[in-house]
C-alpha positions as CSV (number, residue, x, y, z in Angstrom):
1,M,-0.2,0.0,0.2
2,A,1.5,3.0,-1.8
3,T,1.0,7.0,0.5
4,F,2.0,9.7,0.1
5,L,3.0,13.1,2.1
6,V,2.4,15.9,0.1
7,N,2.7,19.7,1.0
8,F,0.9,22.3,-2.1
9,V,0.7,25.7,-1.7
10,S,-3.2,26.0,-1.0
11,E,-5.5,29.0,-2.6
12,S,-7.6,29.0,-0.4
13,L,-6.1,28.6,2.4
14,G,-3.2,31.2,1.5
15,R,-0.8,29.2,2.1
16,S,1.3,25.5,2.5
17,V,-0.7,23.2,3.5
18,S,0.2,18.8,3.7
19,L,-1.6,16.0,3.3
20,N,-1.4,12.3,3.4
21,V,-2.4,10.2,0.7
22,I,-3.5,6.3,0.5
23,L,-3.3,5.4,-3.3
24,P,-3.1,1.3,-3.8
25,T,-1.3,1.4,-6.7
26,D,1.3,-0.9,-5.4
27,K,-1.0,-3.4,-4.8
28,M,0.3,-6.9,-4.7
29,Y,-1.7,-10.1,-5.9
30,F,-2.2,-13.8,-5.0
31,P,-1.5,-16.3,-7.6
32,G,-5.7,-15.9,-9.1
33,M,-6.5,-12.8,-7.7
34,P,-8.3,-10.9,-10.0
35,K,-6.2,-7.8,-10.7
36,R,-7.6,-4.6,-11.0
37,P,-7.5,-3.3,-15.5
38,E,-4.0,-0.8,-16.3
39,G,-4.9,2.7,-15.7
40,K,-8.2,2.9,-14.2
41,P,-8.4,5.7,-12.4
42,Y,-9.9,5.0,-8.2
43,K,-12.7,5.6,-6.3
44,T,-11.9,8.8,-3.6
45,L,-12.8,8.7,0.1
46,Y,-12.2,12.6,1.1
47,L,-11.4,12.2,5.2
48,L,-11.8,14.3,7.4
49,H,-9.7,15.1,11.4
50,G,-11.4,16.6,14.2
51,V,-10.4,19.0,17.5
52,L,-6.9,19.6,17.6
53,G,-5.9,16.6,14.6
54,N,-4.3,17.1,11.5
55,Y,-3.6,15.1,8.4
56,T,-2.6,12.0,10.2
57,D,-5.5,11.5,12.9
58,W,-6.9,8.6,10.2
59,L,-3.6,6.2,9.5
60,H,-2.2,5.9,12.8
61,G,-6.1,6.4,15.0
62,T,-7.4,3.3,12.6
63,R,-6.9,0.9,10.3
64,I,-8.1,2.8,6.4
65,Q,-5.4,1.7,4.9
66,R,-5.5,-1.8,5.1
67,W,-8.9,-1.4,4.8
68,A,-8.2,0.6,1.1
69,E,-6.0,-1.5,0.0
70,E,-8.9,-4.2,1.0
71,N,-11.0,-1.9,-1.7
72,D,-9.1,-0.8,-4.2
73,L,-9.8,3.0,-2.5
74,A,-7.9,6.3,-2.3
75,V,-7.9,8.3,0.3
76,V,-7.1,12.0,0.8
77,M,-6.2,13.1,4.5
78,P,-5.9,17.1,4.8
79,S,-5.8,19.1,7.6
80,G,-8.4,21.6,8.5
81,D,-6.6,23.3,11.9
82,N,-9.9,23.9,14.6
83,G,-11.8,25.8,11.5
84,F,-15.0,23.5,10.9
85,Y,-14.1,23.0,7.4
86,V,-16.4,26.7,6.8
87,D,-14.9,29.6,4.6
88,Q,-13.4,32.3,7.1
89,P,-13.2,35.2,5.7
90,W,-12.2,37.4,8.1
91,N,-9.5,35.1,8.7
92,C,-8.8,34.9,5.5
93,S,-9.1,31.1,5.3
94,Y,-11.6,29.8,2.8
95,Y,-11.7,26.1,4.1
96,S,-15.3,25.4,2.8
97,R,-13.4,26.3,-1.1
98,F,-10.3,24.4,0.1
99,I,-11.8,20.8,0.6
100,G,-15.0,20.8,-2.2
101,E,-13.5,22.6,-5.1
102,E,-9.6,23.1,-4.4
103,L,-8.4,19.6,-2.7
104,V,-10.8,17.6,-5.4
105,R,-8.9,19.5,-8.0
106,F,-5.9,19.6,-7.2
107,T,-5.3,15.5,-5.8
108,R,-7.6,14.6,-9.1
109,K,-4.6,16.0,-11.0
110,T,-2.0,14.7,-9.5
111,F,-3.3,11.7,-8.6
112,P,-5.1,8.5,-11.2
113,L,-8.9,9.4,-9.1
114,S,-12.1,8.8,-11.0
115,H,-13.6,12.5,-12.1
116,D,-16.9,10.6,-11.5
117,R,-19.6,11.8,-8.7
118,E,-19.8,8.5,-8.3
119,D,-16.6,7.8,-7.3
120,T,-16.4,10.7,-4.6
121,Y,-16.9,10.8,-1.1
122,I,-16.4,13.2,1.6
123,G,-16.0,11.3,5.4
124,G,-14.7,13.1,8.5
125,L,-15.1,12.2,13.2
126,S,-15.9,15.0,15.4
127,M,-16.0,18.4,13.7
128,G,-15.2,16.5,10.4
129,G,-18.7,15.2,10.4
130,Y,-19.8,18.6,10.5
131,G,-17.7,19.7,7.9
132,A,-18.4,16.4,5.6
133,L,-22.2,16.4,6.4
134,Y,-21.8,20.8,5.5
135,N,-19.6,20.3,2.5
136,G,-20.9,17.1,1.3
137,L,-24.0,18.8,1.2
138,K,-23.0,21.6,0.3
139,Y,-21.2,20.5,-2.9
140,H,-23.2,18.3,-3.9
141,E,-22.6,17.7,-7.4
142,T,-19.2,16.5,-6.0
143,F,-20.1,14.3,-3.0
144,G,-21.7,11.0,-4.3
145,C,-21.5,9.4,-0.6
146,I,-21.1,11.2,3.0
147,A,-19.6,9.7,6.0
148,A,-20.1,11.0,9.5
149,L,-19.1,10.3,12.5
150,S,-20.3,11.3,15.7
151,S,-21.1,14.4,14.1
152,A,-20.1,17.7,16.5
153,L,-23.7,19.5,15.6
154,V,-23.3,23.1,17.1
155,V,-24.6,25.7,14.8
156,N,-27.6,24.9,16.6
157,E,-29.3,27.3,19.7
158,S,-27.3,26.6,22.3
159,M,-24.1,27.6,20.9
160,L,-25.8,31.3,21.6
161,S,-25.8,31.2,24.9
162,R,-22.0,30.7,24.7
163,T,-19.7,31.9,27.5
164,D,-15.3,32.4,28.2
165,D,-15.9,31.4,31.4
166,V,-15.5,27.5,30.7
167,P,-12.4,24.9,31.2
168,I,-11.3,24.4,27.8
169,F,-11.4,26.8,24.3
170,I,-13.8,24.0,22.6
171,E,-16.7,25.1,24.6
172,S,-15.8,28.7,24.2
173,R,-17.8,31.9,22.5
174,S,-14.7,33.2,21.8
175,Y,-13.6,29.9,19.5
176,A,-17.4,29.6,18.2
177,T,-17.0,33.4,16.5
178,S,-13.3,33.0,15.2
179,C,-15.3,29.2,13.4
180,F,-19.1,30.3,12.5
181,G,-19.0,34.4,12.9
182,Q,-18.6,37.3,15.5
183,D,-22.5,37.2,15.4
184,L,-23.6,33.9,15.5
185,Q,-27.5,34.4,15.9
186,A,-26.7,35.7,12.0
187,A,-24.9,32.2,11.4
188,L,-27.6,30.3,12.7
189,K,-29.6,31.4,10.1
190,S,-27.4,30.4,7.3
191,D,-26.5,27.8,5.3
192,V,-23.4,27.2,7.9
193,N,-26.3,25.8,9.7
194,P,-27.0,22.5,8.1
195,K,-30.4,21.7,8.5
196,V,-30.8,25.5,7.2
197,L,-28.6,23.7,4.9
198,A,-30.2,20.6,3.9
199,A,-33.5,22.3,4.4
200,R,-32.8,24.7,1.1
201,L,-31.1,21.9,-1.5
202,A,-34.7,20.1,-0.2
203,A,-36.8,22.9,-1.7
204,Q,-34.4,23.1,-4.9
205,K,-35.1,19.1,-5.1
206,V,-31.1,18.8,-6.0
207,T,-30.1,14.8,-5.9
208,F,-28.5,14.1,-2.6
209,P,-25.4,12.4,-1.8
210,K,-26.3,9.2,0.0
211,I,-25.7,9.9,4.2
212,F,-24.6,7.9,6.2
213,M,-24.1,9.2,10.1
214,T,-23.5,6.8,13.7
215,C,-23.2,7.7,17.4
216,G,-22.1,6.1,20.5
217,K,-24.0,5.6,22.5
218,D,-22.7,6.9,25.4
219,D,-21.1,10.3,23.3
220,S,-23.1,13.0,24.3
221,L,-23.0,14.4,21.0
222,L,-26.0,11.6,20.5
223,G,-28.7,14.0,20.9
224,V,-28.3,16.1,17.6
225,N,-26.8,13.3,15.6
226,E,-29.9,11.6,16.5
227,D,-32.4,14.5,15.6
228,F,-30.2,15.8,12.6
229,A,-30.6,12.1,10.7
230,E,-34.8,12.7,12.1
231,F,-33.9,15.9,10.1
232,L,-33.0,14.8,7.8
233,K,-35.5,11.6,6.8
234,S,-37.8,14.9,7.8
235,H,-37.1,16.1,4.1
236,G,-36.8,12.9,2.1
237,I,-32.9,12.9,1.6
238,D,-32.2,9.0,2.6
239,V,-29.9,8.7,5.7
240,H,-29.4,5.8,6.9
241,F,-28.4,6.6,11.2
242,E,-26.6,4.0,13.7
243,V,-26.6,3.4,17.1
244,A,-23.4,1.9,18.9
245,K,-22.0,1.2,21.3
246,G,-18.8,3.4,22.2
247,N,-17.7,6.8,23.1
248,H,-16.2,10.2,21.4
249,E,-13.4,7.8,21.0
250,W,-10.7,5.6,18.3
251,D,-11.7,2.2,18.6
252,F,-15.3,3.5,17.9
253,W,-14.7,5.2,15.3
254,D,-11.9,2.2,14.0
255,R,-15.1,0.4,14.2
256,S,-17.0,2.8,12.3
257,I,-14.6,3.7,9.5
258,K,-14.9,-0.1,8.7
259,K,-18.8,0.1,8.3
260,V,-18.6,2.9,6.6
261,L,-16.5,1.4,3.2
262,D,-18.9,-2.0,4.1
263,W,-21.8,0.6,3.3
264,L,-19.7,2.4,0.2
265,P,-20.4,1.5,-3.1
266,L,-17.5,-0.1,-4.1
267,E,-15.2,-2.2,-5.5
268,H,-14.1,-4.5,-2.4
269,S,-11.7,-6.6,-4.0
270,G,-9.7,-8.8,-1.7
271,L,-6.1,-7.8,0.9
272,G,-3.4,-7.8,-0.9
273,M,0.1,-9.2,0.0
274,N,1.5,-7.8,2.3
275,S,4.1,-8.1,5.8
276,G,0.8,-8.8,7.4
277,N,-1.0,-11.3,4.9
278,V,1.6,-13.8,2.9
279,G,-0.7,-16.4,2.8
280,I,0.3,-18.6,5.9
C-alpha cells in the first residue's frame, strides 16, 4: 500500500498545506486473484479529522490503510486546523472552498482518481463529521456519498448562550465566533447550520448524496446526531443512521470507518499480499 505525504500551496488558505494520501497502486496480488485493469481510476474518499487533529490522525488511529487496499480505494486526508471546514473570510481562510473545490481539483490532477460524482465520497469524525455533512451537502454535485461519525453538530441554539468562562477553549464563545463569525445568531440562520442548508437544497429538489451517520450510545453528541438524522428523513433525504456501542474515541471510529467502507459502493477486491498478509 503506497502512502504519500503531500505539501502544496493552497490559494484558498493562503499558505502551504499538508495532507496524506493512501493509494493502492502498489498492490501485490496472490496467484489467481483478479488484477485491477491498468489505468483504471480510483474511487476516492476525502476523510476529515476532528478538533486538535491533523492529516495524520486517520492513519494513526484506525486501520484505514489496510481497508483502503482491500477495497481499491484512494483516501485523501487533509488538515483543517480547528476551523470546522467552513469559509472564514475574517481570517482569510476559506476552508470550505479548499475542501469542496481546490483539494478535489488538485488531487484529481495529481493522482489517478475518478472524476465521477458516484466515485467521490467525503467523510469525517467529530468536527470532521460536521465538515463532511456541511461540505458534502454544499458540494452535492461533487460528492456522491457522505459519511459522518460522531458529528460535532454545534451550530444550534445552545451556541448562542456560550461564554468564555469555560475550562476548555472548544466550548467557548470566542472559539465559536472565530469559526462561524461574530454574529452567532446570523450564523444559526445561515447555511453553516446544516439544517438550513439541507432544507434549502430539499426545496430546490437537488440530487442529494447518500448519507451514513453514526454515533456512540455513550457520546454526549448522540442527541444532536439523532435530531439531525430525523430532520433529514423528514425532508425525504436518504440517510442511514446507526447508534452503536462506544463513546467519542478512536476504538469507536475504527469500527465505524469499517462499516462505512462496507456501506460505500466500493470494489471489495480483497486484501493483497503484504507484510501482514502473506498467505501462511
